[in-house]
KEVO-149906 format. One record per residue (C-alpha): residue number from 1; residue in three letters; x, y, z. Coordinates in steps of 0.25 Angstrom, whole numbers, m for minus. Example, Ala and Ser with C-alpha at 12.3 -4.5 7.8 and 13.67 -1.06 7.14 Angstrom:
PT    nr   rest      px      py      pz
PT     1    ALA      49     m18      31
PT     2    SER      55      m4      29
This chain:
PT    nr   rest      px      py      pz
PT     1    UNK     m89      58     288
PT     2    UNK     m86      62     273
PT     3    UNK     m87      50     264
PT     4    UNK     m74      45     258
PT     5    UNK     m71      48     243
PT     6    UNK     m75      36     235
PT     7    UNK     m64      30     227
PT     8    UNK     m65      35     212
PT     9    UNK     m62      27     200
PT    10    UNK     m50      36     196
PT    11    UNK     m43      33     209
PT    12    UNK     m45      18     207
PT    13    UNK     m39      19     193
PT    14    UNK     m28      27     196
PT    15    UNK     m18      16     202
PT    16    UNK     m22       7     190
PT    17    UNK     m19      19     180
PT    18    UNK      m6      21     187
PT    19    UNK      m2       7     185
PT    20    UNK      m6       7     170
PT    21    UNK       0      20     166
PT    22    UNK      14      16     168
PT    23    UNK      11       4     159
PT    24    UNK       5      12     148
PT    25    UNK      18      21     149
PT    26    UNK      27       9     147
PT    27    UNK      21       7     133
PT    28    UNK      32      12     124
PT    29    UNK      40       9     112
PT    30    UNK      53      16     111
PT    31    UNK      68      15     106
PT    32    UNK      78      11     115
PT    33    UNK      91      17     109
PT    34    UNK     100      12     120
PT    35    UNK      97      m2     116
PT    36    UNK      93      m1     102
PT    37    UNK      79      m7     104
PT    38    UNK      65      m3     105
PT    39    UNK      58      m4     119
PT    40    UNK      43      m8     120
PT    41    UNK      37      m4     133
PT    42    UNK      52      m4     138
PT    43    UNK      56     m18     133
PT    44    UNK      65     m21     122
PT    45    UNK      57     m22     109
PT    46    UNK      60     m26      94
PT    47    UNK      49     m26      84
PT    48    UNK      48     m36      73
PT    49    UNK      37     m30      64
PT    50    UNK      30     m32      51
PT    51    UNK      23     m22      41
PT    52    UNK       8     m24      38
PT    53    UNK       0     m14      31
PT    54    UNK     m15     m13      36
PT    55    UNK     m19      m6      23
PT    56    UNK     m14     m18      15
PT    57    UNK     m22     m29      22
PT    58    UNK     m37     m30      24
PT    59    UNK     m41     m26      38
PT    60    UNK     m48     m39      41
PT    61    UNK     m34     m46      39
PT    62    UNK     m26     m36      48
PT    63    UNK     m27     m45      60
PT    64    UNK     m22     m57      52
PT    65    UNK     m10     m51      47
PT    66    UNK      m6     m44      60
PT    67    UNK      m8     m58      67
PT    68    UNK       1     m65      58
PT    69    UNK      12     m54      59
PT    70    UNK      11     m55      75
PT    71    UNK      12     m71      73
PT    72    UNK      25     m69      65
PT    73    UNK      32     m63      77
PT    74    UNK      30     m48      74
PT    75    UNK      27     m38      85
PT    76    UNK      24     m26      77
PT    77    UNK      17     m22      64
PT    78    UNK      21     m10      56
PT    79    UNK      12      m3      46
PT    80    UNK      10      10      38
PT    81    UNK      m2      19      38
PT    82    UNK      m5      24      24
PT    83    UNK     m10      38      24
PT    84    UNK     m18      37      11
PT    85    UNK     m25      24      16
PT    86    UNK     m31      33      28
PT    87    UNK     m33      47      22
PT    88    UNK     m39      45       8
PT    89    UNK     m43      59       7
PT    90    UNK     m37      71      15
PT    91    UNK     m44      71      28
PT    92    UNK     m51      58      26
PT    93    UNK     m47      47      35
PT    94    UNK     m50      32      34
PT    95    UNK     m46      22      45
PT    96    UNK     m57      13      43
PT    97    UNK     m57      m2      38
PT    98    UNK     m44      m6      32
PT    99    UNK     m39       8      35
PT   100    UNK     m41       6      50
PT   101    UNK     m26       6      55
PT   102    UNK     m31       7      69
PT   103    UNK     m38      m7      68
PT   104    UNK     m25     m12      62
PT   105    UNK     m18      m7      74
PT   106    UNK     m28     m14      83
PT   107    UNK     m25     m27      75
PT   108    UNK     m10     m25      77
PT   109    UNK     m13     m24      92
PT   110    UNK     m21     m37      92
PT   111    UNK     m10     m44      84
PT   112    UNK       0     m39      95
PT   113    UNK       8     m31      86
PT   114    UNK      14     m17      88
PT   115    UNK      14      m7      77
PT   116    UNK      24       1      69
PT   117    UNK      16      12      62
PT   118    UNK      20      19      49
PT   119    UNK      10      30      46
PT   120    UNK      18      37      36
PT   121    UNK      13      47      30
PT   122    UNK      21      40      19
PT   123    UNK      22      25      20
PT   124    UNK      27      19       7
PT   125    UNK      21       5       9
PT   126    UNK      20       3      m6
PT   127    UNK       6      10      m3
PT   128    UNK      m1      20     m12
PT   129    UNK       7      33     m11
PT   130    UNK      15      28       1
PT   131    UNK       3      30       9
PT   132    UNK       2      45       6
PT   133    UNK     m12      49       1
PT   134    UNK     m13      53     m14
PT   135    UNK     m22      65     m10
PT   136    UNK      m9      72      m6
PT   137    UNK      m6      73     m21
PT   138    UNK     m18      82     m23
PT   139    UNK      m7      92     m20
PT   140    UNK       2      89     m32
PT   141    UNK      14      96     m27
PT   142    UNK      14      90     m13
PT   143    UNK      27      84      m8
PT   144    UNK      24      71      m1
PT   145    UNK      32      66      11
PT   146    UNK      38      80      13
PT   147    UNK      35      93      22
PT   148    UNK      27      98      11
PT   149    UNK      16     105      19
PT   150    UNK       5      98      10
PT   151    UNK      10      85      13
PT   152    UNK      13      88      28
PT   153    UNK      m1      93      30
PT   154    UNK      m8      80      25
PT   155    UNK       2      72      33
PT   156    UNK      m1      80      46
PT   157    UNK     m16      79      43
PT   158    UNK     m15      64      42
PT   159    UNK      m6      61      53
PT   160    UNK     m15      69      63
PT   161    UNK     m26      59      60
PT   162    UNK     m18      47      60
PT   163    UNK      m8      48      71
PT   164    UNK     m17      52      82
PT   165    UNK     m25      39      79
PT   166    UNK     m12      32      80
PT   167    UNK      m8      38      93
PT   168    UNK     m16      29     102
PT   169    UNK     m10      17      95
PT   170    UNK       4      21      99
PT   171    UNK      11      10     108
PT   172    UNK      13      19     120
PT   173    UNK      m2      23     119
PT   174    UNK      m6       8     120
PT   175    UNK      m6       6     105
PT   176    UNK       3      m3      97
PT   177    UNK      11       7      88
PT   178    UNK      25       7      93
PT   179    UNK      31      16      82
PT   180    UNK      27      25      70
PT   181    UNK      35      27      58
PT   182    UNK      36      42      52
PT   183    UNK      35      42      37
PT   184    UNK      41      31      29
PT   185    UNK      55      29      23
PT   186    UNK      56      44      21
PT   187    UNK      70      43      18
PT   188    UNK      67      36       5
PT   189    UNK      59      49       0
PT   190    UNK      66      59      m8
PT   191    UNK      61      71       1
PT   192    UNK      69      69      13
PT   193    UNK      61      80      20
PT   194    UNK      65      80      35
PT   195    UNK      55      90      38
PT   196    UNK      44      81      34
PT   197    UNK      49      69      43
PT   198    UNK      51      79      55
PT   199    UNK      36      84      52
PT   200    UNK      31      69      53
PT   201    UNK      39      66      65
PT   202    UNK      34      78      72
PT   203    UNK      19      75      68
PT   204    UNK      21      60      73
PT   205    UNK      26      65      86
PT   206    UNK      15      76      88
PT   207    UNK       4      66      85
PT   208    UNK      10      53      91
PT   209    UNK      19      58     103
PT   210    UNK      33      55     107
PT   211    UNK      32      41     112
PT   212    UNK      29      34      99
PT   213    UNK      42      29      91
PT   214    UNK      42      36      77
PT   215    UNK      52      30      67
PT   216    UNK      56      31      52
PT   217    UNK      60      20      43
PT   218    UNK      68      21      30
PT   219    UNK      77      13      21
PT   220    UNK      92      14      24
PT   221    UNK      93      25      13
PT   222    UNK      82      33      18
PT   223    UNK      86      34      33
PT   224    UNK      93      48      30
PT   225    UNK      80      55      26
PT   226    UNK      70      46      33
PT   227    UNK      75      46      47
PT   228    UNK      72      58      57
PT   229    UNK      77      61      71
PT   230    UNK      67      57      81
PT   231    UNK      61      46      73
PT   232    UNK      67      32      75
PT   233    UNK      74      27      62
PT   234    UNK      72      14      56
PT   235    UNK      76       7      43
PT   236    UNK      70      m2      33
PT   237    UNK      77     m13      24
PT   238    UNK      75     m27      19
PT   239    UNK      82     m41      20
PT   240    UNK      91     m38       8
PT   241    UNK      97     m25      14
PT   242    UNK     109     m23      23
PT   243    UNK     104     m23      37
PT   244    UNK     117     m20      44
PT   245    UNK     119      m8      35
PT   246    UNK     105      m3      36
PT   247    UNK     104      m4      51
PT   248    UNK     118       3      52
PT   249    UNK     113      14      43
PT   250    UNK     100      15      52
PT   251    UNK     109      17      64
PT   252    UNK     114      30      58
PT   253    UNK     100      35      60
PT   254    UNK      96      28      72
PT   255    UNK     109      25      80
PT   256    UNK     102      19      92
PT   257    UNK      89      11      94
PT   258    UNK      83      m2      87
PT   259    UNK      86      m5      73
PT   260    UNK      73      m5      65
PT   261    UNK      70     m10      51
PT   262    UNK      56      m5      48
PT   263    UNK      54     m12      35
PT   264    UNK      61     m25      34
PT   265    UNK      56     m30      20
PT   266    UNK      50     m44      20
PT   267    UNK      47     m43       5
PT   268    UNK      45     m31      m5
PT   269    UNK      34     m24     m13
PT   270    UNK      30     m28     m27
PT   271    UNK      28     m19     m39
PT   272    UNK      19     m22     m51
PT   273    UNK      28     m28     m62
PT   274    UNK      39     m33     m53
PT   275    UNK      41     m47     m46
PT   276    UNK      35     m49     m32
PT   277    UNK      45     m46     m22
PT   278    UNK      50     m56     m11
PT   279    UNK      60     m57       0
PT   280    UNK      65     m70       4
PT   281    UNK      62     m76      18
PT   282    UNK      77     m78      21
PT   283    UNK      80     m64      18
PT   284    UNK      69     m58      26
PT   285    UNK      71     m67      38
PT   286    UNK      86     m65      38
PT   287    UNK      86     m50      38
PT   288    UNK      75     m50      49
PT   289    UNK      83     m59      58
PT   290    UNK      95     m51      56
PT   291    UNK      88     m38      60
PT   292    UNK      81     m45      72
PT   293    UNK      95     m50      77
PT   294    UNK      99     m35      77
PT   295    UNK      88     m32      86
PT   296    UNK      81     m23      75
PT   297    UNK      66     m21      75
PT   298    UNK      60     m24      61
PT   299    UNK      48     m22      53
PT   300    UNK      45     m32      42
PT   301    UNK      39     m25      29
PT   302    UNK      30     m31      25
PT   303    UNK      25     m42      35
PT   304    UNK      12     m42      27
PT   305    UNK      11     m34      15
PT   306    UNK      m4     m35      11
PT   307    UNK     m10     m29      m2
PT   308    UNK     m11     m16      m9
PT   309    UNK     m26     m16     m11
PT   310    UNK     m33      m6     m20
PT   311    UNK     m24       5     m25
PT   312    UNK     m15       6     m13
PT   313    UNK      m2       1     m19
PT   314    UNK      10      11     m20
PT   315    UNK      21      12     m30
PT   316    UNK      36      14     m30
PT   317    UNK      43      23     m40
PT   318    UNK      58      18     m42
PT   319    UNK      61      24     m55
PT   320    UNK      47      19     m60
PT   321    UNK      33      17     m54
PT   322    UNK      31       4     m47
PT   323    UNK      17       1     m42
PT   324    UNK      16      m9     m30
PT   325    UNK       8     m22     m32
PT   326    UNK      m6     m24     m25
PT   327    UNK       0     m35     m17
PT   328    UNK       9     m31      m5
PT   329    UNK      13     m45      m2
PT   330    UNK      27     m40       0
PT   331    UNK      32     m54       2
PT   332    UNK      29     m52      16
PT   333    UNK      29     m62      27
PT   334    UNK      14     m62      27
PT   335    UNK       8     m63      13
PT   336    UNK      m1     m53       6
PT   337    UNK     m13     m63      10
PT   338    UNK      m8     m63      25
PT   339    UNK      m1     m77      25
PT   340    UNK      11     m80      32
PT   341    UNK      23     m83      23
PT   342    UNK      36     m91      25
PT   343    UNK      43     m77      27
PT   344    UNK      34     m75      39
PT   345    UNK      37     m88      45
PT   346    UNK      52     m85      43
PT   347    UNK      51     m71      49
PT   348    UNK      43     m77      61
PT   349    UNK      54     m86      64
PT   350    UNK      65     m75      64
PT   351    UNK      56     m67      73
PT   352    UNK      55     m78      83
PT   353    UNK      70     m78      85
PT   354    UNK      69     m64      91
PT   355    UNK      55     m63      97
PT   356    UNK      43     m71     101
PT   357    UNK      34     m74      90
PT   358    UNK      19     m77      93
PT   359    UNK      16     m92      95
PT   360    UNK       7     m99      86
PT   361    UNK       7    m102      71
PT   362    UNK       5     m91      60
PT   363    UNK      m9     m91      54
PT   364    UNK      m9    m100      41
PT   365    UNK     m12     m93      27
PT   366    UNK     m26     m88      25
PT   367    UNK     m35     m97      16
PT   368    UNK     m34     m94       1
PT   369    UNK     m44     m95     m10
PT   370    UNK     m44     m98     m25
PT   371    UNK     m55     m94     m34
PT   372    UNK     m57     m93     m49
PT   373    UNK     m54     m90     m60
PT   374    UNK     m66     m80     m61
PT   375    UNK     m70     m73     m73
PT   376    UNK     m72     m58     m72
PT   377    UNK     m83     m50     m80
PT   378    UNK     m81     m37     m87
PT   379    UNK     m88     m25     m79
PT   380    UNK     m83     m15     m90
PT   381    UNK     m72      m6     m94
PT   382    UNK     m68       5     m83
PT   383    UNK     m73      16     m93
PT   384    UNK     m87      10     m92
PT   385    UNK     m88      13     m78
PT   386    UNK     m82      27     m78
PT   387    UNK     m95      34     m73
PT   388    UNK     m95      25     m61
PT   389    UNK     m80      26     m59
PT   390    UNK     m80      41     m59
PT   391    UNK     m94      45     m56
PT   392    UNK     m90      60     m53
PT   393    UNK     m85      61     m68
PT   394    UNK     m71      65     m73
PT   395    UNK     m62      76     m70
PT   396    UNK     m59      85     m82
PT   397    UNK     m45      91     m85
PT   398    UNK     m36      95     m97
PT   399    UNK     m25      87     m91
PT   400    UNK     m26      74     m84
PT   401    UNK     m26      75     m69
PT   402    UNK     m20      65     m59
PT   403    UNK     m27      56     m49
PT   404    UNK     m23      65     m38
PT   405    UNK     m29      78     m45
PT   406    UNK     m43      71     m45
PT   407    UNK     m42      64     m31
PT   408    UNK     m41      50     m37
PT   409    UNK     m32      43     m27
PT   410    UNK     m31      28     m32
PT   411    UNK     m35      20     m44
PT   412    UNK     m39      25     m57
PT   413    UNK     m43      37     m65
PT   414    UNK     m47      38     m79
PT   415    UNK     m42      49     m88
PT   416    UNK     m51      52    m101
PT   417    UNK     m49      62    m113
PT   418    UNK     m54      61    m127
PT   419    UNK     m45      61    m140
PT   420    UNK     m46      75    m147
PT   421    UNK     m41      69    m160
PT   422    UNK     m41      56    m168
PT   423    UNK     m28      47    m165
PT   424    UNK     m28      38    m178
PT   425    UNK     m14      32    m175
PT   426    UNK      m9      25    m162
PT   427    UNK      m4      37    m154
PT   428    UNK       3      35    m141
PT   429    UNK      m3      40    m128
PT   430    UNK       7      43    m117
PT   431    UNK       9      51    m104
PT   432    UNK      21      60    m102
PT   433    UNK      30      60     m90
PT   434    UNK      26      47     m85
PT   435    UNK      12      53     m82
PT   436    UNK       4      40     m81
PT   437    UNK       2      37     m66
PT   438    UNK       1      26     m66
PT   439    UNK      m6      17     m77
PT   440    UNK     m15      22     m88
PT   441    UNK     m25      13     m96
PT   442    UNK     m28      20    m109
PT   443    UNK     m41      19    m117
PT   444    UNK     m47      25    m129
PT   445    UNK     m62      25    m130
PT   446    UNK     m62      14    m120
PT   447    UNK     m52       5    m127
PT   448    UNK     m39       2    m119
PT   449    UNK     m27       6    m126
PT   450    UNK     m15       3    m116
PT   451    UNK      m8       8    m103
PT   452    UNK       1      19     m99
PT   453    UNK       9      17     m86
PT   454    UNK      18      25     m77
PT   455    UNK      33      22     m80
PT   456    UNK      29      13     m91
PT   457    UNK      31      15    m106
PT   458    UNK      17      10    m112
PT   459    UNK      13      14    m127
PT   460    UNK      m1      17    m128
PT   461    UNK      m6      21    m142
PT   462    UNK     m20      27    m145
PT   463    UNK     m29      29    m157
PT   464    UNK     m43      36    m156
PT   465    UNK     m53      46    m162
PT   466    UNK     m55      60    m158
PT   467    UNK     m65      60    m146
PT   468    UNK     m60      46    m141
PT   469    UNK     m59      44    m126
PT   470    UNK     m45      42    m120
PT   471    UNK     m46      36    m106
PT   472    UNK     m34      34     m98
PT   473    UNK     m36      26     m85
PT   474    UNK     m25      29     m75
PT   475    UNK     m22      19     m63
PT   476    UNK     m15      24     m51
PT   477    UNK      m6      12     m47
PT   478    UNK      m2      17     m34
PT   479    UNK       6      30     m30
PT   480    UNK      21      29     m26
PT   481    UNK      23      24     m12
PT   482    UNK      39      24     m13
PT   483    UNK      50      29     m22
PT   484    UNK      50      44     m26
PT   485    UNK      36      45     m20
PT   486    UNK      33      58     m28
PT   487    UNK      19      62     m29
PT   488    UNK      13      50     m37
PT   489    UNK       1      57     m45
PT   490    UNK      m8      47     m52
PT   491    UNK     m15      48     m66
PT   492    UNK     m11      55     m78
PT   493    UNK       0      65     m74
PT   494    UNK       2      70     m88
PT   495    UNK      m8      71    m100
PT   496    UNK      m7      59    m109
PT   497    UNK      m2      62    m123
PT   498    UNK      m7      55    m136
PT   499    UNK       4      56    m146
PT   500    UNK       8      71    m144
PT   501    UNK      m6      76    m139
PT   502    UNK      m8      79    m125
PT   503    UNK     m21      74    m120
PT   504    UNK     m30      83    m112
PT   505    UNK     m44      85    m108
PT   506    UNK     m45      74     m98
PT   507    UNK     m56      68     m89
PT   508    UNK     m51      61     m76
PT   509    UNK     m60      50     m70
PT   510    UNK     m56      46     m56
PT   511    UNK     m61      32     m55
PT   512    UNK     m67      26     m43
PT   513    UNK     m65      11     m47
PT   514    UNK     m66       5     m33
PT   515    UNK     m80      11     m31
PT   516    UNK     m85       5     m44
PT   517    UNK     m80      m8     m41
PT   518    UNK     m85      m8     m27
PT   519    UNK     m99      m2     m29
PT   520    UNK    m103      m3     m43
PT   521    UNK     m98     m16     m49
PT   522    UNK    m104     m25     m38
PT   523    UNK    m118     m21     m42
PT   524    UNK    m116     m24     m57
PT   525    UNK    m119     m37     m63
PT   526    UNK    m106     m45     m69
PT   527    UNK    m105     m44     m84
PT   528    UNK    m100     m55     m93
PT   529    UNK     m86     m55     m98
PT   530    UNK     m82     m46    m110
PT   531    UNK     m81     m54    m123
PT   532    UNK     m67     m47    m125
PT   533    UNK     m57     m44    m114
PT   534    UNK     m57     m29    m113
PT   535    UNK     m45     m21    m110
PT   536    UNK     m43      m8    m102
PT   537    UNK     m49      m5     m88
PT   538    UNK     m60     m15     m86
PT   539    UNK     m68     m20     m74
PT   540    UNK     m70     m35     m72
PT   541    UNK     m77     m42     m61
PT   542    UNK     m84     m55     m56
PT   543    UNK     m90     m60     m43
PT   544    UNK     m86     m73     m36
PT   545    UNK     m90     m81     m24
PT   546    UNK     m81     m88     m14
PT   547    UNK     m88    m100      m9
PT   548    UNK     m80    m102       4
PT   549    UNK     m74     m93      14
PT   550    UNK     m63     m90       4
PT   551    UNK     m49     m85       7
PT   552    UNK     m38     m75       3
PT   553    UNK     m36     m76     m12
PT   554    UNK     m27     m69     m23
PT   555    UNK     m34     m63     m36
PT   556    UNK     m27     m68     m48
PT   557    UNK     m29     m60     m61
PT   558    UNK     m23     m68     m73
PT   559    UNK     m22     m61     m86
PT   560    UNK     m28     m47     m80
PT   561    UNK     m18     m35     m82
PT   562    UNK     m20     m24     m72
PT   563    UNK     m31     m19     m63
PT   564    UNK     m38     m18     m50
PT   565    UNK     m46     m28     m43
PT   566    UNK     m58     m27     m33
PT   567    UNK     m64     m39     m25
PT   568    UNK     m78     m35     m18
PT   569    UNK     m74     m21     m20
PT   570    UNK     m61     m21     m13
PT   571    UNK     m49     m16     m22
PT   572    UNK     m39     m28     m21
PT   573    UNK     m29     m19     m29
PT   574    UNK     m22     m19     m42
PT   575    UNK     m18     m31     m51
PT   576    UNK      m8     m31     m62
PT   577    UNK      m7     m45     m67
PT   578    UNK       1     m42     m80
PT   579    UNK      12     m35     m72
PT   580    UNK      13     m43     m59
PT   581    UNK      19     m47     m50
PT   582    UNK       6     m48     m42
PT   583    UNK      m4     m57     m49
PT   584    UNK     m14     m59     m38
PT   585    UNK     m21     m50     m28
PT   586    UNK     m23     m54     m14
PT   587    UNK     m38     m55     m10
PT   588    UNK     m40     m56       5
PT   589    UNK     m51     m65       9
PT   590    UNK     m59     m54      16
PT   591    UNK     m62     m47       3
PT   592    UNK     m70     m59      m2
PT   593    UNK     m84     m63       1
PT   594    UNK     m84     m78       5
PT   595    UNK     m95     m89       4
PT   596    UNK    m102     m86      m9
PT   597    UNK    m103     m71      m9
PT   598    UNK     m99     m65     m22
PT   599    UNK     m86     m57     m23
PT   600    UNK     m83     m47     m34
PT   601    UNK     m70     m45     m41
PT   602    UNK     m68     m33     m50
PT   603    UNK     m56     m30     m59
PT   604    UNK     m52     m17     m66
PT   605    UNK     m43     m22     m76
PT   606    UNK     m35     m11     m82
PT   607    UNK     m29     m17     m95
PT   608    UNK     m32     m31    m100
PT   609    UNK     m42     m42     m96
PT   610    UNK     m38     m56     m98
PT   611    UNK     m46     m64    m109
PT   612    UNK     m52     m72     m97
PT   613    UNK     m55     m61     m86
PT   614    UNK     m53     m71     m75
PT   615    UNK     m47     m70     m61
PT   616    UNK     m43     m80     m50
PT   617    UNK     m41     m80     m35
PT   618    UNK     m29     m88     m31
PT   619    UNK     m25     m94     m17
PT   620    UNK     m11     m88     m18
PT   621    UNK      m5     m75     m23
PT   622    UNK       3     m72     m36
PT   623    UNK      12     m60     m33
PT   624    UNK      25     m63     m41
PT   625    UNK      21     m65     m56
PT   626    UNK      26     m53     m64
PT   627    UNK      20     m56     m78
PT   628    UNK      30     m47     m86
PT   629    UNK      43     m41     m84
PT   630    UNK      39     m27     m82
PT   631    UNK      48     m15     m87
PT   632    UNK      46      m1     m83
PT   633    UNK      48       9     m94
PT   634    UNK      54      23     m92
PT   635    UNK      47      34    m100
PT   636    UNK      60      34    m109
PT   637    UNK      57      19    m113
PT   638    UNK      68      13    m106
PT   639    UNK      65       0     m98
PT   640    UNK      70      m7     m86
PT   641    UNK      65     m19     m78
PT   642    UNK      58     m16     m65
PT   643    UNK      67     m19     m52
PT   644    UNK      63     m21     m38
PT   645    UNK      67     m10     m29
PT   646    UNK      64      m7     m15
PT   647    UNK      61       5      m6
């Protein structure tokens, strides 16, 4: 008798797979237009979401921030993906460490939060160049955010790397991403290029498939150019706006389906020289409750703002150049240091009226630390370190070249020429056509002479002998992230003029300041303080121990003017004590070495050092202390006070 065929493993698994497959198929997030709602796995669903940017929070703190968001009653986290954070050079990709957005997606899953992803390519976000890589500007005639072939080629190349990696994380594939935004507030951009939006929509569909919900978001005035058939239309507005009118306008573009506010503003951004922006708790909670009563889904922007570490802040242009502060606290429900605020507790109370909020108390504020004052020691003038800052040597050109032309993305570049004649009387140095982008520190034979600034009328008068060195240190203060969004080239865009003489024969030194601070300064012995406080771009540093476990803290720089600060080689960002409003820089506890190990702080002060070169660490931030009323001057000399204006 022939033996019976033994049961094989596939035949045993087949019934089990048959049971499991329908369950996998039921994972879905769709629009129910008949009942003006979303359906999650076939059941009615409304999201109450908050924005958090992984690129503004140290990786070690992601889990803490996401847990607090979930405990606040949120069921979704919304975040951008900044292209320039992940593709620093064409074809070079970085998804490691703080750039590992897939680790962030895992942390969101662990926090039981679904995800709304906003991959751009343009994101605004008050981020350097709105998330677009500065290397795009190496083609000076490129038209950003349009169907310009050069721009589309770069976009396609990036998304063909990013989106396939995102695909497994889509909700219907077992991941946590329920919807993806195409572009960002495109209706606010002057181009209104429908072909560009159609190209993006087609690209997203080709790489992500038909099951994922794709959407757009715009302010009410941008719906006409920002919306596109086939993409779900959403809107953004804040507590002070007319909700009934705006949702009524939204219905002209999306007659059926759930109402969605993709950016409900819990606070606002800060510009250097203006007051710290706030939005009252009653205004925010009243608007939120009203939206939830309408059955709308809402994302609160921001729920936790974080910090523009390093050089990553963006800038606005609303008749003038307005760089964003280092702090992105945003007056959000979770503070820059990750602490729950009264606004969070009030929002949680509103949410609890409409859906279940996780049981248990919110975590308390993190421990804070005070230290100092500490005296800093002079390391030397920036010009003393030129060989180390630019080891490859200068680039020579008759006329000055931009940052982009010499592949300098962030930070600083030194321009040098020599006087070809003696200037015996004070003679004005100026740059035509608002050609300083963004701030210039002028020196003759190493002696600081003054500052030239974009959109500001500063008077700098020079004297010197034939052959004297004229050095102009240019600071990139952040590329435009909103507004006209024209290509924002950095550096000297026009040759400086001394009196009536156009200055030529320039040397450009692209500076690697972070490398110097991280690798060279730590091995050098500290010097004693300079007997006279120097002026102009100068390095100062000191070391200090923390005798206990430490805590979060806030670096206070009283009397310092403007510059950059590093702790243990990490670039904390810019300070501008003299202009404000931000007076302290957030220092997360994980950046500091505890229990007696020496920490090193380094400052690059660009203008004037206080008579006592001291700093302190405080246990609370100072974000609203504008020292002087700031006026922006047009090139004609007329002046007007700065006013807060939103997107």
